[in-house]
Backbone bond lengths (Angstrom), bond angles and torsions (degrees), N, CA, C in turn:
res aa  C-N    CA-C-N  psi(-1)  N-CA   C-N-CA  omega(-1)  CA-C   N-CA-C  phi
1 M - - - 1.467 - - 1.526 110.96 -
2 E 1.339 116.44 -44.97 1.463 119.58 -178.06 1.527 110.98 -60.47
3 M 1.338 116.20 -37.57 1.461 119.44 179.86 1.525 110.07 -63.78
4 R 1.325 116.55 -40.69 1.473 120.00 -179.80 1.516 110.28 -65.63
5 I 1.333 116.40 -42.04 1.469 120.32 179.45 1.518 109.97 -62.29
6 T 1.332 115.98 -44.75 1.466 120.18 179.93 1.517 110.18 -61.33
7 A 1.336 116.73 -43.82 1.462 120.70 -179.85 1.528 110.03 -62.57
8 L 1.327 116.17 -39.28 1.467 120.31 179.68 1.522 110.24 -64.75
9 I 1.332 116.33 -43.27 1.466 120.71 179.67 1.519 110.51 -62.80
10 V 1.326 116.45 -43.27 1.467 120.30 179.26 1.521 109.76 -62.52
11 A 1.340 116.50 -41.32 1.463 120.37 179.59 1.527 110.34 -62.04
12 I 1.328 116.25 -42.65 1.471 120.04 178.20 1.519 109.76 -62.73
13 G 1.341 115.87 -41.66 1.465 120.27 178.46 1.518 111.04 -60.07
14 L 1.335 116.25 -40.68 1.463 120.18 179.37 1.526 110.38 -65.49
15 L 1.323 116.66 -40.24 1.467 120.10 178.71 1.520 110.57 -63.86
16 L 1.332 116.40 -43.32 1.466 119.91 178.77 1.518 109.88 -62.85
17 T 1.326 116.06 -39.76 1.466 120.21 179.54 1.525 110.01 -62.58
18 A 1.337 116.18 -42.23 1.461 120.24 -179.30 1.532 110.39 -65.24
19 L 1.332 116.07 -36.91 1.465 119.89 -178.45 1.525 111.58 -72.88
20 H 1.322 116.85 -43.85 1.468 120.29 -177.08 1.522 111.51 -82.15
21 G 1.332 116.34 -37.50 1.462 120.32 174.67 1.517 114.21 80.75
22 G 1.334 118.54 -26.08 1.459 119.23 -175.01 1.520 113.44 -103.91
23 W 1.325 116.20 -7.89 1.459 119.48 -176.53 1.517 112.00 -82.80
24 N 1.315 114.37 154.43 1.456 120.55 177.64 1.527 108.20 -91.25
25 I 1.328 116.91 129.60 1.463 120.71 -178.99 1.526 110.40 -59.14
26 S 1.324 116.29 -43.03 1.462 120.03 -178.01 1.523 110.72 -62.78
27 D 1.329 117.07 -38.87 1.462 120.40 179.73 1.525 110.71 -62.40
28 I 1.326 116.61 -45.01 1.463 121.00 -179.83 1.526 109.93 -62.64
29 T 1.333 116.45 -44.33 1.463 120.54 -179.61 1.519 110.44 -60.96
30 V 1.333 116.52 -44.70 1.470 120.68 -179.93 1.522 110.34 -61.74
31 L 1.330 116.93 -42.49 1.466 120.50 -179.71 1.529 110.64 -60.78
32 F 1.325 117.20 -44.56 1.460 120.36 179.87 1.520 111.22 -65.02
33 V 1.340 116.63 -42.51 1.467 120.58 -179.30 1.524 110.08 -63.36
34 V 1.334 116.36 -41.63 1.470 120.39 179.05 1.523 110.00 -63.30
35 N 1.323 116.62 -41.81 1.464 120.25 179.11 1.526 110.62 -63.25
36 L 1.328 117.30 -39.58 1.463 120.87 178.15 1.520 110.02 -65.96
37 G 1.331 116.33 -39.50 1.459 121.01 -179.30 1.522 111.37 -61.75
38 N 1.331 115.78 -34.99 1.458 119.37 -179.28 1.525 109.68 -86.22
């Protein structure tokens, strides 16, 4: 389950990156992972 959730979050991050265009994919991924950790 955790793997699926992580994959979903990464996919959302990629979509946001595509929409905004200026964001770093790695930054978005790190932010989501940190939020999950907390």
